[in-house]
C-alpha positions as CSV (number, residue, x, y, z in Angstrom):
1,M,-10.9,-8.4,3.4
2,D,-12.1,-11.5,5.3
3,Q,-11.9,-10.9,9.0
4,D,-12.1,-14.6,9.8
5,I,-8.9,-15.2,7.8
6,S,-6.9,-12.5,9.7
7,I,-8.1,-13.9,13.1
8,K,-7.3,-17.5,12.1
9,R,-3.8,-16.6,10.8
10,F,-3.1,-14.4,13.8
11,T,-4.0,-17.2,16.2
12,E,-2.1,-19.8,14.2
13,L,1.0,-17.5,14.2
14,R,0.9,-17.1,17.9
15,R,0.8,-20.9,18.4
16,E,3.6,-21.5,15.9
17,L,5.8,-19.0,17.7
18,G,5.0,-20.7,21.0
19,F,3.5,-17.8,22.9
20,T,0.6,-17.8,25.3
21,Q,-2.0,-15.2,24.7
22,A,-0.6,-13.1,27.6
23,E,3.0,-13.4,26.4
24,F,2.1,-12.5,22.8
25,A,0.1,-9.5,24.0
26,E,3.1,-8.2,26.0
27,R,5.4,-8.8,23.0
28,L,3.1,-6.8,20.7
29,G,2.2,-4.0,23.1
30,I,-1.4,-5.2,23.6
31,P,-3.1,-4.7,27.0
32,N,-3.7,-7.9,28.9
33,T,-4.0,-10.8,26.4
34,T,-4.8,-11.4,22.7
35,A,-8.0,-13.3,23.6
36,D,-10.3,-10.5,22.3
37,I,-8.5,-10.4,18.9
38,E,-8.6,-14.2,18.6
39,R,-12.4,-14.2,19.4
40,G,-13.1,-11.5,16.8
41,R,-14.1,-8.9,19.4
42,T,-11.2,-6.6,18.7
43,K,-9.8,-5.7,15.3
44,L,-6.1,-6.1,14.4
45,S,-4.7,-2.6,14.7
46,G,-2.1,-1.0,12.5
47,M,0.2,-1.0,15.4
48,V,-0.1,-4.8,15.9
49,V,0.4,-5.4,12.2
50,T,3.5,-3.2,12.2
51,E,5.0,-5.0,15.2
52,L,4.4,-8.4,13.5
53,L,6.3,-7.1,10.5
54,R,9.1,-5.6,12.5
55,Q,9.7,-8.4,14.9
56,F,8.8,-11.5,12.9
57,K,8.9,-10.4,9.3
58,I,5.2,-11.3,8.9
59,N,3.8,-10.2,5.5
60,P,0.8,-7.9,6.2
61,L,-0.9,-9.1,2.9
62,W,-0.6,-12.7,4.1
63,L,-2.1,-11.8,7.5
64,F,-5.2,-10.4,5.7
65,G,-5.6,-13.2,3.2
66,N,-4.2,-11.3,0.2
67,S,-1.0,-13.4,-0.3
68,D,0.2,-16.9,0.3
69,K,3.7,-15.6,1.3
70,Q,3.8,-15.6,5.1
71,H,7.2,-14.1,5.7
72,L,9.1,-11.3,4.0
73,E,12.6,-12.2,2.9
74,T,15.1,-12.0,5.8
75,S,17.8,-11.0,3.3
76,G,17.5,-8.6,0.4
77,V,15.1,-5.7,0.1
78,S,11.4,-5.9,0.9
79,V,9.1,-3.6,-1.1
80,M,5.9,-4.8,0.5
81,P,3.5,-2.1,2.0
82,K,4.7,-1.2,5.4
83,V,1.2,-0.3,6.7
84,V,-2.2,-1.7,5.6
85,T,-5.2,0.3,6.5
86,V,-8.9,-0.7,7.0
87,D,-12.2,1.1,7.2
88,S,-14.9,0.8,9.9
89,A,-16.2,-2.4,8.3
90,D,-12.8,-4.0,8.5
91,N,-12.3,-3.8,4.7
92,E,-9.0,-2.8,3.3
93,N,-9.3,0.7,1.9
94,I,-7.3,2.8,-0.6
95,V,-5.3,5.6,1.0
96,L,-4.7,8.7,-1.2
97,V,-1.3,10.3,-1.0
98,N,-1.3,13.8,-2.5
99,A,1.8,15.6,-3.7
100,K,2.2,17.5,-0.4
101,A,1.8,14.3,1.7
102,A,4.3,12.4,-0.6
103,A,7.1,14.7,0.7
104,G,6.7,13.1,4.1
105,Y,5.7,9.6,3.0
106,P,9.2,8.0,3.0
107,Q,9.9,9.2,6.5
108,N,6.5,8.1,7.9
109,I,6.1,4.9,5.9
110,Q,5.7,2.7,9.0
111,D,3.9,5.3,11.2
112,T,0.3,4.0,11.4
113,S,-0.9,7.3,13.1
114,W,0.4,9.3,10.1
115,Y,-1.8,7.5,7.7
116,R,-4.9,8.6,9.6
117,Q,-4.6,12.1,8.4
118,L,-4.8,11.0,4.7
119,P,-8.2,10.6,2.9
120,A,-9.2,7.1,2.0
121,F,-12.0,5.4,0.0
122,D,-13.3,2.1,-1.1
123,L,-14.0,0.8,-4.6
124,P,-16.9,-1.6,-5.0
125,I,-15.2,-3.6,-7.7
126,P,-14.1,-7.2,-7.1
127,Q,-10.6,-6.8,-8.5
128,F,-9.8,-4.1,-5.9
129,R,-10.8,-6.6,-3.1
130,N,-8.0,-9.1,-4.0
131,A,-4.9,-6.9,-3.6
132,T,-3.6,-3.9,-1.8
133,Y,-3.9,-0.6,-3.6
134,R,-2.9,3.0,-2.9
135,G,-3.5,6.3,-4.7
136,F,-0.7,8.7,-5.5
137,Q,-0.9,12.2,-7.1
138,V,1.5,12.8,-10.0
139,E,3.8,15.7,-9.5
140,G,5.8,17.3,-12.3
141,D,5.8,16.6,-16.0
142,S,8.4,13.7,-16.2
143,M,5.7,11.2,-17.3
144,M,4.0,13.3,-19.9
145,P,2.1,12.9,-22.2
146,N,0.6,9.8,-20.4
147,L,0.4,11.4,-17.0
148,R,0.0,15.1,-16.3
149,P,0.8,17.1,-13.2
150,G,-2.1,16.7,-10.7
151,D,-3.4,13.4,-12.1
152,W,-3.9,10.5,-9.7
153,V,-2.8,6.9,-10.2
154,L,-3.9,3.8,-8.4
155,G,-1.0,1.5,-7.7
156,R,-1.2,-2.2,-6.9
157,A,1.3,-3.4,-4.3
158,V,4.3,-5.3,-5.7
159,E,5.5,-8.2,-3.5
160,D,9.0,-8.5,-5.0
161,W,10.8,-5.8,-7.0
162,K,12.4,-8.5,-9.1
163,H,9.0,-9.1,-10.6
164,V,8.7,-5.7,-12.2
165,S,8.2,-5.4,-15.9
166,A,9.9,-3.0,-18.3
167,G,6.6,-2.3,-20.0
168,R,4.8,-1.1,-16.9
169,I,4.7,2.2,-15.0
170,Y,5.3,2.1,-11.2
171,V,5.1,4.4,-8.2
172,V,8.6,4.0,-6.6
173,V,9.0,4.9,-3.0
174,L,12.7,5.5,-2.2
175,Q,14.2,6.4,1.2
176,D,13.8,10.1,0.4
177,A,11.4,10.5,-2.5
178,V,8.2,9.2,-4.1
179,M,8.2,9.1,-7.9
180,V,6.3,7.7,-10.9
181,K,8.6,5.9,-13.4
182,K,9.2,3.0,-15.6
183,I,11.7,0.5,-14.2
184,E,14.4,-1.3,-16.1
185,K,16.4,-4.1,-14.3
186,L,20.0,-4.2,-15.1
187,P,21.1,-7.9,-15.6
188,G,23.5,-9.4,-13.1
189,S,23.2,-6.7,-10.5
190,G,21.0,-5.2,-7.8
191,T,20.7,-2.0,-9.8
192,L,17.6,-0.5,-11.5
193,R,17.2,2.3,-14.0
194,L,14.3,4.7,-13.5
195,I,13.0,6.0,-16.8
196,S,10.7,9.0,-17.6
197,L,8.3,9.1,-20.5
198,N,9.2,12.7,-21.1
199,E,12.5,12.6,-23.1
200,S,13.6,15.8,-21.5
201,Y,14.4,13.8,-18.4
202,S,17.4,11.5,-18.5
203,P,17.2,8.0,-17.0
204,Y,19.1,7.4,-13.8
205,E,20.2,4.4,-11.7
206,I,19.5,3.4,-8.1
207,S,20.4,0.4,-6.1
208,E,17.8,-2.0,-4.7
209,S,18.7,-1.0,-1.2
210,Q,17.2,2.4,-1.9
211,L,13.7,0.9,-2.4
212,Q,11.0,1.0,0.3
213,E,7.9,0.2,-1.7
214,V,6.9,-0.4,-5.3
215,W,3.3,0.0,-6.6
216,E,2.3,-1.1,-10.2
217,V,0.1,1.6,-11.7
218,S,-3.1,0.0,-12.8
219,S,-5.4,3.0,-13.3
220,K,-5.4,6.7,-13.8
221,I,-7.9,9.1,-12.3
222,T,-8.3,12.6,-13.6
223,F,-10.5,14.9,-11.5
224,G,-12.1,18.3,-12.3
225,V,-10.6,21.6,-11.3
226,D,-12.6,21.7,-8.0
227,A,-10.7,18.7,-6.7
228,T,-7.7,20.8,-5.8
229,T,-8.4,20.4,-2.0
230,E,-8.9,17.1,-0.1
231,N,-12.5,18.0,0.5
232,G,-13.1,18.6,-3.2
233,L,-11.3,15.4,-4.0
234,L,-13.3,13.3,-1.6
235,R,-16.5,14.9,-2.8
236,Q,-15.8,13.9,-6.3
237,L,-14.7,10.4,-5.2
238,Q,-18.0,10.0,-3.3
239,Q,-20.0,11.2,-6.3
240,S,-18.1,8.8,-8.7
241,M,-18.5,5.9,-6.3
242,E,-22.3,6.5,-6.0
243,E,-22.6,6.6,-9.8
244,L,-20.5,3.4,-10.1
245,K,-22.6,1.6,-7.5
246,Q,-25.8,2.6,-9.3
247,K,-24.4,1.3,-12.6
248,L,-23.3,-2.0,-11.0
249,G,-26.8,-2.3,-9.4
250,Q,-28.4,-1.9,-12.8
251,A,-26.1,-4.5,-14.5
């Protein structure tokens, strides 16, 4: 993520809305003024990003330079990420949502403090710098044989659910569940059919209003048996990242 872009867009947004630095700070719950943010001394917090989304429909991906779409649709359903997280170097990172955490994900989807309890990592590959990604653990056998219980998938944020493709697999975040499915759009309606790869599971339909987020699965990660805990998972991730960095350095 380019910090200069987020600072520039934050400042331009304040001016477009007609707020002084003190007025904008009060509106967003920032102490004193927004001067330190606009000078690059203070990072944009998840709380500020959430308030911009809630009050002004500002697209978090636009704010951080990952989208040209400034505002989310004022009508219809938005499936954009509700929270975007960054590491200590102000780079957007990849949060990992395990099967246990997924049970509380829909209810905490806009709670920035909730995300801090989840492990996160960074991939040193250019394609992962140009979009927002999130990792989800597969639960159950509905997507076998492609995805087995315990596998992890990396999902790329989808800006508009109407752009989903019938040939792709998605992580679908509903109001009460997180699941991995194929999506089929039913023509002439706001209804979608969620399809499992395992034929033992019948397709079922949902309305667009039930959607909170949609992530297009781009990669699958299968870890060893010692990655059953978060510590084991992060240890294997760190080892894999070091190996990947070494290979990139030798290329």
